[in-house]
Structure formats: C-alpha cells, structure tokens
ZAMARGU-4260 file (C-alpha; in steps of 0.2 Angstrom, whole numbers, plus 5000, padded with zeros to 4 digits):
<rodrens>
0) 4914/4902/4961 | 4922/4890/4947 | 4912/4889/4930 | 4904/4873/4934 | 4908/4869/4915
5) 4925/4866/4924 | 4919/4849/4933 | 4910/4845/4918 | 4922/4849/4904 | 4940/4852/4911
10) 4940/4841/4927 | 4957/4837/4925 | 4962/4855/4922 | 4953/4858/4938 | 4961/4844/4948
15) 4979/4852/4944 | 4972/4869/4949 | 4967/4861/4965 | 4984/4850/4970 | 4994/4867/4968
20) 4984/4874/4981 | 4985/4857/4993 | 4966/4856/4992 | 4958/4840/4992 | 4944/4837/4985
25) 4937/4821/4976 | 4931/4827/4960 | 4922/4813/4955 | 4910/4811/4968 | 4906/4830/4965
30) 4903/4827/4947 | 4892/4810/4951 | 4883/4821/4963 | 4881/4834/4951 | 4873/4823/4938
35) 4861/4816/4949 | 4856/4834/4955 | 4855/4839/4936 | 4845/4822/4931 | 4831/4823/4947
40) 4828/4841/4941 | 4825/4835/4922 | 4814/4824/4931 | 4805/4835/4941 | 4803/4847/4927
45) 4796/4831/4914 | 4783/4829/4928 | 4779/4844/4929 | 4775/4845/4909 | 4766/4828/4910
50) 4755/4837/4923 | 4751/4854/4916 | 4745/4844/4899 | 4733/4833/4908 | 4727/4848/4918
55) 4721/4858/4899 | 4713/4843/4895 | 4703/4840/4911 | 4691/4854/4906 | 4687/4843/4892
60) 4682/4828/4898 | 4668/4821/4908 | 4664/4806/4920 | 4675/4794/4924 | 4687/4800/4911
65) 4688/4817/4921 | 4688/4808/4939 | 4701/4798/4931 | 4713/4812/4925 | 4711/4822/4939
70) 4717/4808/4951 | 4732/4807/4937 | 4736/4823/4938 | 4736/4824/4957 | 4749/4807/4958
75) 4759/4818/4945 | 4760/4834/4957 | 4764/4823/4971 | 4779/4814/4960 | 4783/4831/4955
80) 4786/4840/4974 | 4795/4823/4980 | 4808/4826/4966 | 4810/4845/4967 | 4811/4839/4985
85) 4825/4829/4980 | 4833/4839/4968 | 4835/4854/4980 | 4844/4844/4993 | 4856/4838/4982
90) 4858/4856/4976 | 4862/4861/4991 | 4873/4847/4996 | 4883/4849/4979 | 4884/4871/4982
95) 4889/4864/5000 | 4906/4859/4992 | 4908/4869/4974 | 4906/4886/4983 | 4919/4885/4994
100) 4934/4878/4981 | 4947/4891/4976 | 4947/4901/4961 | 4957/4892/4946 | 4976/4894/4948
105) 4984/4906/4937 | 4997/4894/4927 | 5011/4909/4932 | 5008/4911/4949 | 5023/4902/4960
110) 5023/4883/4964 | 5023/4879/4982 | 5012/4880/4998 | 5019/4893/5010 | 5024/4910/5011
115) 5041/4907/5011 | 5036/4898/4993 | 5035/4914/4984 | 5048/4920/4970 | 5058/4935/4969
120) 5050/4946/4954 | 5061/4962/4957 | 5068/4974/4969 | 5071/4991/4971 | 5082/5002/4981
125) 5096/4995/4996 | 5092/4991/5015 | 5099/5007/5023 | 5114/5003/5034 | 5114/5014/5050
130) 5129/5023/5058 | 5122/5019/5075 | 5110/5009/5085 | 5095/5008/5073 | 5078/5006/5084
135) 5062/4999/5081 | 5045/5007/5078 | 5037/5005/5095 | 5055/5012/5102 | 5055/5025/5091
140) 5034/5030/5091 | 5034/5030/5111 | 5052/5039/5113 | 5042/5053/5103 | 5025/5052/5112
145) 5016/5046/5096 | 5013/5027/5096 | 5005/5021/5114 | 5004/5001/5112 | 5001/5000/5131
150) 4986/5010/5134 | 4980/5004/5120 | 4982/4984/5127 | 4975/4992/5144 | 4958/5000/5131
155) 4955/4985/5118 | 4967/4973/5122 | 4981/4967/5112 | 4986/4970/5094 | 4979/4989/5094
160) 4988/5005/5094 | 4983/5023/5098 | 4991/5034/5085 | 4995/5051/5090 | 5000/5068/5087
165) 5013/5072/5071 | 5013/5052/5068 | 4993/5055/5066 | 4997/5070/5054 | 5008/5059/5043
170) 4993/5044/5042 | 4982/5057/5033 | 4996/5065/5022 | 4998/5044/5018 | 4980/5043/5014
175) 4979/5060/5004 | 4995/5058/4995 | 4988/5039/4989 | 4973/5047/4985 | 4979/5060/4974
180) 4990/5050/4965 | 4979/5037/4960 | 4964/5050/4955 | 4977/5056/4940 | 4978/5036/4936
185) 4959/5038/4933 | 4952/5029/4950 | 4938/5037/4958 | 4938/5040/4977 | 4926/5029/4989
190) 4923/5030/5007 | 4913/5012/5010 | 4902/5008/5022 | 4911/4995/5033 | 4898/4984/5039
195) 4890/4974/5025 | 4880/4959/5025 | 4885/4940/5023 | 4879/4940/5003 | 4894/4955/5001
200) 4906/4942/5010 | 4898/4928/5002 | 4901/4936/4984 | 4918/4940/4985 | 4923/4923/4991
205) 4928/4928/5011 | 4913/4917/5015 | 4912/4901/5019 | 4932/4898/5019 | 4938/4913/5029
210) 4922/4915/5042 | 4934/4914/5057 | 4942/4931/5051 | 4929/4942/5050 | 4920/4952/5065
215) 4902/4949/5067 | 4887/4960/5074 | 4873/4946/5077 | 4859/4957/5083 | 4858/4968/5067
220) 4864/4953/5054 | 4880/4964/5048 | 4899/4959/5047 | 4915/4971/5050 | 4925/4970/5033
225) 4942/4966/5032 | 4944/4976/5015 | 4936/4988/5008 | 4937/4978/4992 | 4920/4969/4998
230) 4911/4983/4998 | 4916/4992/4985 | 4914/4972/4974 | 4897/4970/4979 | 4893/4989/4975
235) 4888/4983/4957 | 4880/4965/4963 | 4868/4961/4950 | 4872/4973/4938 | 4878/4974/4918
240) 4889/4985/4911 | 4889/4991/4895 | 4907/4987/4888 | 4913/5005/4884 | 4911/5006/4902
245) 4924/4998/4906 | 4937/4998/4914 | 4929/5004/4931 | 4943/5008/4944 | 4937/5012/4962
250) 4950/5018/4975 | 4943/5015/4993 | 4948/5020/5010 | 4942/5014/5025 | 4945/5007/5042
255) 4948/4987/5042 | 4943/4973/5053 | 4952/4955/5055 | 4952/4944/5070 | 4967/4939/5065
260) 4963/4918/5069 | 4976/4907/5068 | 4992/4918/5074 | 4991/4918/5090 | 5008/4924/5096
265) 5013/4930/5082 | 5018/4947/5075 | 5012/4955/5094 | 5025/4968/5096 | 5019/4986/5089
270) 5005/4988/5076 | 5013/4976/5062 | 4996/4963/5063 | 4982/4972/5074 | 4965/4969/5074
275) 4959/4988/5065 | 4969/4996/5053 | 4968/5009/5037 | 4968/5005/5020 | 4967/5012/5004
280) 4962/5000/4992 | 4963/5000/4971 | 4947/4990/4964 | 4945/4987/4947 | 4931/4978/4936
285) 4936/4975/4917 | 4932/4964/4902 | 4941/4946/4905 | 4954/4950/4892 | 4962/4963/4899
290) 4964/4957/4917 | 4982/4952/4914 | 4986/4969/4909 | 4976/4976/4924 | 4984/4967/4935
295) 5001/4973/4928 | 4993/4989/4929 | 4989/4991/4949 | 5005/4983/4953 | 5013/4997/4944
300) 5004/5009/4952 | 5008/5000/4969 | 5027/5002/4967 | 5026/5021/4961 | 5018/5024/4976
305) 5031/5014/4985 | 5047/5023/4976 | 5038/5040/4981 | 5040/5035/4998 | 5061/5031/4998
310) 5056/5015/5004 | 5068/4997/4999 | 5057/4985/4992 | 5052/4968/4982 | 5041/4958/4970
315) 5035/4945/4973 | 5026/4932/4964 | 5015/4922/4979 | 5014/4903/4978 | 4998/4894/4974
320) 4997/4886/4991 | 4997/4902/4998 | 4984/4912/4989 | 4966/4918/4993 | 4951/4907/4987
325) 4946/4920/4976 | 4963/4926/4968 | 4970/4917/4953 | 4987/4925/4954 | 4994/4939/4968
330) 5009/4948/4968 | 5015/4954/4985 | 5025/4972/4988 | 5037/4967/5003 | 5047/4982/5012
335) 5062/4981/5020 | 5060/4982/5041 | 5076/4987/5046 | 5071/4980/5066 | 5067/4962/5057
340) 5081/4961/5045 | 5070/4957/5033 | 5056/4960/5017 | 5038/4960/5025 | 5022/4961/5015
345) 5014/4980/5014 | 5005/4980/5000 | 4997/4964/4987 | 4986/4965/4972 | 4978/4950/4966
350) 4968/4944/4947 | 4951/4936/4954 | 4946/4933/4937 | 4928/4929/4935 | 4927/4921/4952
355) 4920/4935/4961 | 4907/4942/4949 | 4901/4924/4946 | 4895/4924/4964 | 4890/4943/4963
360) 4879/4943/4945 | 4894/4956/4940 | 4892/4958/4919 | 4895/4969/4903 | 4888/4967/4886
365) 4898/4961/4875 | 4897/4955/4857 | 4891/4938/4861 | 4879/4943/4874 | 4881/4945/4892
370) 4898/4939/4900 | 4904/4939/4918 | 4916/4953/4921 | 4934/4952/4929 | 4938/4960/4944
375) 4955/4965/4950 | 4961/4972/4967 | 4978/4979/4976 | 4983/4987/4991 | 4987/5007/4986
380) 4992/5010/5004 | 4991/5001/5022 | 4993/5013/5033 | 4999/5004/5049 | 5015/4993/5041
385) 5020/5008/5029 | 5020/5019/5043 | 5030/5005/5052 | 5042/5005/5037 | 5044/5025/5036
390) 5048/5026/5054 | 5062/5012/5054 | 5070/5015/5034 | 5072/5033/5039 | 5074/5033/5059
395) 5092/5047/5062 | 5105/5045/5074 | 5092/5057/5086 | 5079/5047/5086 | 5069/5057/5075
400) 5061/5051/5057 | 5062/5059/5041 | 5048/5062/5032 | 5052/5058/5013 | 5049/5073/5001
405) 5033/5067/4993 | 5023/5067/5009 | 5032/5084/5015 | 5016/5094/5007 | 5004/5088/5017
410) 5010/5086/5031 | 5018/5103/5032 | 5034/5095/5042 | 5050/5086/5037 | 5055/5079/5052
415) 5044/5068/5064 | 5049/5073/5083 | 5041/5079/5097
</rodrens>
C-alpha cells in the first residue's frame, strides 16, 4: 500500500507513476473523498470530547440543570454515532480504491505497458547451434520416459505433468544446488505453508487485484499460494526489527499454484505454463536505504545460479505497465529456449519497497523512530522452466541430455537417459 502522504502532498508524482503503469484513477476525486472522511472523523471526535466533558459535570449538577445536561449528552451521543458511521463508510469507500493502487514506479523502470517493452540490460552465453534436428522438452522427455503430460491430463486436466525417473532426481538436484549456493550467501532455508489466510495475500499485494489467479479453499477460508513470497513476507507481520538484525534473508522452497487465468491457449505445450510447479524463492527484509543495492544483490545471485547451469540468458528491465502491483522495479532473467527460438522468463526479482511492509505492518527501530522496512523477492530457481531449459539446451544427438557439471555431485549421473 502506498503512503497516503503521496495523495495529499505529492499528487502529481503519484499521477505520473500511475500513468506509466496505464492505471486510470481520478486522484482529485480520491483526494476529495480522503478529505471528507478525515473531516467526518474529526467532527465525530470533537462531539465525543464535548459529550465526555458534559458527562463529567453531570454528577455536580442537580434538578433541571442535571436533566438538561443528560439530554444534551444523549443528543451528542446520537450525533457521535451518526458521524462515526459516516466516517467508517467513507473509509471503506476510500480504501476500496486506495488498496488497489499499485506501488510507486521506480523512475529507472523501463517505459511501456507490455512484456515486449522490456529493455535488455545484459546477455550471457551464446544460444546453441545443433548439427542435428533438435527436439523440444516434450519430445525429449517422452522419449526418455521422464516426462508424461498425456497421463497428467488424464489425471488432472490440462497444464500438468508427471516428472519421472532421472528427471525427478534432476529436480531434487536443482533445489539442493540452489539451497547450498544461497546458504553460502547468508540465506536461511525455509519450507513454508502453502495454504495461507486472506490477510497474507492482501498483505503482499496479491489481493484484491490478482485474486482471479489464486486457488481458494472456501470451506477453510484458506488459499493456495502462487509463490512462497506470500507466507515468508507474512511470517514477520506486525513485528518490529532492531536495525542490527537487518538484512534478513530467506530462501523458501515450496510447491506453487496458479490458475493462469487469462492465458487460455497460451504456452500450452508441455510444462512451461502449468498450474502447479516447484520453486526456490529468495526474500529479503532490509532498511530503505539498502533496497536498491539489495535488488542488485538478488539479481547477481540469480545470474550466478543460471551461469552455473551453463544456460544462455539475458537480463531485462521490465516495463512499468508489466510490473506486478507490489513491485516498484523488476528484472527478469530470460533463458534461451531452442524450441521457441527465443528467450523466455525463468526467474525474476522485484523491489517492492515499503508497499508490502506497510500492509503487513513490518517495521524496524531506526534513529528517527519506527519505520517500515523494504521487502524484496527473487526467484532463485523455478524448477519446471529450468528443467525445460536444461533439456533443450544440453540435448545430444542421440536424444539424451548432458547434465551440467554443477549438478552432477547432486544427481550422481552426468547424462539424462533411460
């Protein structure tokens, strides 16, 4: 949630940020509503103070004066309730719009509204050129008996897959490779719950805007998370850190669930865009002045992990209009996918500044009092897409797949074969 001071004191800057995202909101009307609710609550408190003052004097009065005072106190009580009800209604009306507004956009975020508007920051490695007819991950996995999407469709419907045999071991290897690397950089491993309350999704900014992407369990008032960012961020909700404790960094492993609403017919082949996948997510709590450098730090960790897997990739600065609600700025790492002949996102890292912390009430004791921390997140390894990139980029002419040296100590084999 954005600091309300931006509406009151920096409306033009807020308007410019929303315009870059393609968000159309009447800020003048919203500011007027803010003034009304504040005025109504102020008047209510004034009436309440007068009521209390009369109440204190009643015991010292007698006769008609006392009866008059009691009547006046009663009238003030009724007036207070009316004004308070009005203020509460205005608060609800204001918050219905205010809580949907996305974070302030970082000035250095790329301009544009679409995925294609992202700006390449750097690239690493060279896409492979095969002397044979290359296969995509579905052909490779099916031939090797390690991936079955047809039976998954029979069991669960579209956008699911069975990962079998050696490929399952490669998944476990990826997770352990990632965790070992991150622990060496000060991250604490976490396996969080994947079922959370509505407050956790609201606190991280996924509700109310992205509710259509979330699977719900209505009978239990719980929701399946699309990323371990959600439970890890909420883990410290309503807490105050000492500044000496920061930064705090977690590496969360979880299965993730996304409805993929609005992507009908898009990326349907194989396990590229699925409803269920596993992921290792980095999450940081830092002081505000450290958030930009922490963002660079998370990006560097993602790059080193991808480099260790010997995958060609590029880094892009995501366009303002393509940012999630909570992100002020985001970098994507796009690995090369030979079957698509293009780079596709495999990891991303976002600086959400104080947007989530303000909703979750996560602060630290600074020199000038308690302040909101900044939170950042970054995908260390999205297992499904990384498996695709590994299989397609490291495939051999005989249909087997070479395992990168970094993973061999964890797999116990250097070739994905039958």
